[in-house]
C-alpha positions as a Markdown table, in Angstrom:
| # | Residue | x | y | z |
|---|---|---|---|---|
| 1 | Unk | 0.1 | 0.0 | 0.2 |
| 2 | Unk | 1.1 | 3.6 | -0.4 |
| 3 | Unk | 0.2 | 7.0 | 1.0 |
| 4 | Unk | -1.9 | 9.3 | -1.4 |
| 5 | Unk | -1.6 | 13.0 | -1.0 |
| 6 | Unk | -3.7 | 14.8 | -3.2 |
| 7 | Unk | -2.6 | 18.1 | -4.7 |
| 8 | Unk | -3.9 | 20.7 | -7.3 |
| 9 | Unk | -1.6 | 18.9 | -9.9 |
| 10 | Unk | -2.7 | 15.3 | -9.4 |
| 11 | Unk | -1.9 | 12.7 | -6.7 |
| 12 | Unk | 1.3 | 11.7 | -5.1 |
| 13 | Unk | 1.8 | 8.2 | -4.0 |
| 14 | Unk | 4.4 | 7.2 | -1.4 |
| 15 | Unk | 5.1 | 3.8 | -0.8 |
| 16 | Unk | 5.7 | 1.9 | 2.4 |
| 17 | Unk | 9.2 | 1.3 | 1.4 |
| 18 | Unk | 10.1 | 4.9 | 1.2 |
| 19 | Unk | 8.6 | 5.6 | 4.4 |
| 20 | Unk | 10.3 | 2.7 | 6.2 |
| 21 | Unk | 13.8 | 4.0 | 4.7 |
| 22 | Unk | 13.1 | 7.5 | 5.9 |
| 23 | Unk | 12.1 | 6.1 | 9.6 |
| 24 | Unk | 15.3 | 3.6 | 9.7 |
| 25 | Unk | 17.5 | 6.6 | 8.5 |
| 26 | Unk | 15.9 | 8.6 | 11.4 |
| 27 | Unk | 16.2 | 6.1 | 14.0 |
| 28 | Unk | 19.6 | 5.2 | 13.3 |
| 29 | Unk | 20.9 | 8.7 | 13.7 |
| 30 | Unk | 19.8 | 8.8 | 17.2 |
| 31 | Unk | 22.5 | 8.5 | 19.8 |
| 32 | Unk | 22.3 | 5.2 | 21.8 |
| 33 | Unk | 20.8 | 3.1 | 18.8 |
| 34 | Unk | 23.2 | 0.5 | 17.7 |
| 35 | Unk | 21.1 | -0.6 | 15.0 |
| 36 | Unk | 17.6 | -2.0 | 13.7 |
| 37 | Unk | 16.1 | -5.5 | 14.8 |
| 38 | Unk | 15.2 | -7.5 | 11.8 |
| 39 | Unk | 11.9 | -9.2 | 11.4 |
| 40 | Unk | 13.0 | -11.0 | 8.4 |
| 41 | Unk | 16.3 | -12.6 | 9.3 |
| 42 | Unk | 17.2 | -14.7 | 6.0 |
| 43 | Unk | 16.8 | -11.7 | 3.7 |
| 44 | Unk | 18.8 | -9.2 | 6.0 |
| 45 | Unk | 21.7 | -11.7 | 6.9 |
| 46 | Unk | 22.2 | -11.9 | 3.0 |
| 47 | Unk | 22.0 | -8.2 | 2.8 |
| 48 | Unk | 24.8 | -8.1 | 5.5 |
| 49 | Unk | 26.9 | -10.6 | 3.6 |
| 50 | Unk | 26.5 | -8.5 | 0.5 |
| 51 | Unk | 27.3 | -5.4 | 2.5 |
| 52 | Unk | 23.9 | -3.7 | 1.4 |
| 53 | Unk | 22.6 | -1.0 | 3.6 |
| 54 | Unk | 18.9 | -1.4 | 4.6 |
| 55 | Unk | 17.7 | 1.3 | 6.8 |
| 56 | Unk | 14.1 | -0.1 | 6.4 |
| 57 | Unk | 14.9 | -3.0 | 8.5 |
| 58 | Unk | 13.0 | -3.4 | 11.4 |
| 59 | Unk | 10.3 | -0.9 | 10.5 |
| 60 | Unk | 6.6 | -2.0 | 10.2 |
| 61 | Unk | 4.3 | 1.0 | 8.5 |
| 62 | Unk | 0.7 | 0.5 | 9.0 |
| 63 | Unk | -1.9 | 2.6 | 7.0 |
| 64 | Unk | -4.8 | 4.5 | 9.1 |
| 65 | Unk | -7.5 | 6.8 | 8.2 |
| 66 | Unk | -5.5 | 10.1 | 8.4 |
| 67 | Unk | -2.0 | 9.1 | 8.5 |
| 68 | Unk | 0.2 | 6.2 | 9.4 |
| 69 | Unk | 1.1 | 4.2 | 12.4 |
| 70 | Unk | 5.0 | 3.3 | 12.7 |
| 71 | Unk | 6.6 | 0.3 | 14.5 |
| 72 | Unk | 10.4 | 0.7 | 15.0 |
| 73 | Unk | 12.2 | -2.4 | 16.4 |
| 74 | Unk | 15.8 | -1.1 | 17.7 |
| 75 | Unk | 18.8 | -2.4 | 19.4 |
| 76 | Unk | 20.1 | 0.0 | 22.1 |
| 77 | Unk | 23.8 | 0.5 | 23.4 |
| 78 | Unk | 24.3 | -0.6 | 26.9 |
| 79 | Unk | 24.7 | 2.2 | 29.3 |
| 80 | Unk | 22.2 | 4.5 | 27.7 |
| 81 | Unk | 18.9 | 5.5 | 29.2 |
| 82 | Unk | 16.2 | 3.3 | 27.1 |
| 83 | Unk | 13.3 | 5.7 | 27.7 |
| 84 | Unk | 15.2 | 8.6 | 26.8 |
| 85 | Unk | 16.7 | 7.2 | 23.5 |
| 86 | Unk | 13.0 | 5.8 | 22.7 |
| 87 | Unk | 11.5 | 9.0 | 23.1 |
| 88 | Unk | 14.4 | 10.8 | 20.8 |
| 89 | Unk | 13.4 | 8.0 | 18.3 |
| 90 | Unk | 9.8 | 9.1 | 18.4 |
| 91 | Unk | 10.4 | 12.6 | 18.1 |
| 92 | Unk | 13.0 | 12.5 | 15.2 |
| 93 | Unk | 10.9 | 9.9 | 13.3 |
| 94 | Unk | 7.8 | 12.2 | 13.4 |
| 95 | Unk | 9.5 | 15.2 | 12.5 |
| 96 | Unk | 11.3 | 13.4 | 9.5 |
| 97 | Unk | 8.1 | 12.2 | 8.1 |
| 98 | Unk | 6.3 | 15.5 | 8.5 |
| 99 | Unk | 9.2 | 17.5 | 6.8 |
| 100 | Unk | 10.6 | 15.2 | 4.2 |
| 101 | Unk | 7.3 | 13.4 | 3.0 |
| 102 | Unk | 4.6 | 15.5 | 4.3 |
| 103 | Unk | 3.1 | 12.2 | 5.9 |
| 104 | Unk | 1.5 | 12.6 | 9.5 |
| 105 | Unk | 2.6 | 9.8 | 11.9 |
| 106 | Unk | -0.4 | 9.1 | 14.2 |
| 107 | Unk | 1.8 | 6.8 | 16.5 |
| 108 | Unk | 5.5 | 5.9 | 16.4 |
| 109 | Unk | 5.9 | 2.7 | 18.7 |
| 110 | Unk | 9.5 | 1.9 | 19.8 |
| 111 | Unk | 10.4 | -1.7 | 20.6 |
| 112 | Unk | 13.8 | -2.4 | 22.3 |
| 113 | Unk | 14.7 | -5.9 | 20.9 |
| 114 | Unk | 18.3 | -6.1 | 22.2 |
| 115 | Unk | 20.8 | -4.3 | 24.3 |
| 116 | Unk | 24.6 | -4.7 | 23.0 |
| 117 | Unk | 27.9 | -3.8 | 24.8 |
| 118 | Unk | 30.0 | -1.8 | 22.4 |
| 119 | Unk | 33.7 | -2.6 | 22.3 |
| 120 | Unk | 35.8 | 0.4 | 23.6 |
């Protein structure tokens, strides 16, 4: 599915893959986020072997009446405050969706799937 935006010149369709890529890019920019947790292990492990960057991994986009609902599955760095990192992800995702795509996010749900200790 896609988000449809009607303008005077016509209709703009933004696919869920584009939305997921914007969300994943915004989430990985936040301090304390180590990476995105995968929902599709086989496909994403192949992409890691091929060194292909995939920002949409760990992002689920659901269409709603007047916007979208976003689920973000993250991996957080050990020693950071999880609630603060999650709140920052929510704010940045909402901001990027509104400024880059003109799409309003009704909800941004952040799921912390793992905590990793980073080497010094």
